[in-house]
C-alpha positions, -999 to 999 in steps of 0.1 A, spaced: 103 81 -143 92 117 -136 92 132 -101 54 133 -102 52 96 -110 77 88 -83 59 108 -56 25 93 -66 40 58 -65 52 66 -30 17 75 -20 2 45 -36 27 22 -19 21 38 14 -17 35 11 -18 -1 -2 7 -12 25 -14 4 52 -45 -12 38 -30 -47 38 -14 -45 72 -37 -23 93 -71 -16 77 -101 -32 92 -114 -40 57 -84 -63 52 -87 -80 86 -104 -110 71 -76 -114 46 -50 -113 74 -70 -138 94 -73 -161 64 -35 -160 59 -29 -167 96 -54 -196 95 -40 -210 63 -3 -208 72 -3 -204 110 -2 -174 133 36 -176 136 43 -182 99 62 -159 76 32 -152 54 12 -141 85 40 -119 95 43 -105 60 7 -93 59 9 -77 94 43 -60 91 44 -27 72 81 -28 66 78 -63 51 47 -58 30 60 -25 17 88 -42 -2 64 -63 -21 39 -35 -27 67 -12 -40 80 -40 -62 46 -42 -78 39 -5 -81 73 5 -95 72 -12 -128 36 0 -133 47 36 -126 77 33 -149 56 20 -178 24 41 -174 32 67 -148 27 96 -172 -8 85 -183 -39 103 -170 -56 71 -157 -26 61 -136 -22 96 -122 -59 99 -113 -59 66 -94 -25 73 -78 -37 108 -67 -68 93 -51 -47 67 -32 -21 93 -22 -47 118 -10 -64 89 10 -31 81 27 -23 118 35 -58 124 48 -55 94 71 -22 106 84 -35 141 90 -66 128 106 -47 106 131 -22 134 138 -49 160 144 -72 138 165 
């Protein structure tokens, strides 16, 4: 895996993890998991803990990056997600 594919994978993993665990748009998903398995269940904790969710997100992103990390369509999508994450970080830091 190239350095570019690795760094883009890092950005993708950060953005997807943030979306699952914190984003308002995924709140229904988190609520559904809590209702289905219980508020104190491991699945409910998994979808609300960035450290926990990131393991599974990274485990999904890594093989994809290894196989197709050098393709244009992977890089375009990964750049968009990475820029989204970095913009969110900058926005919360600057506000």
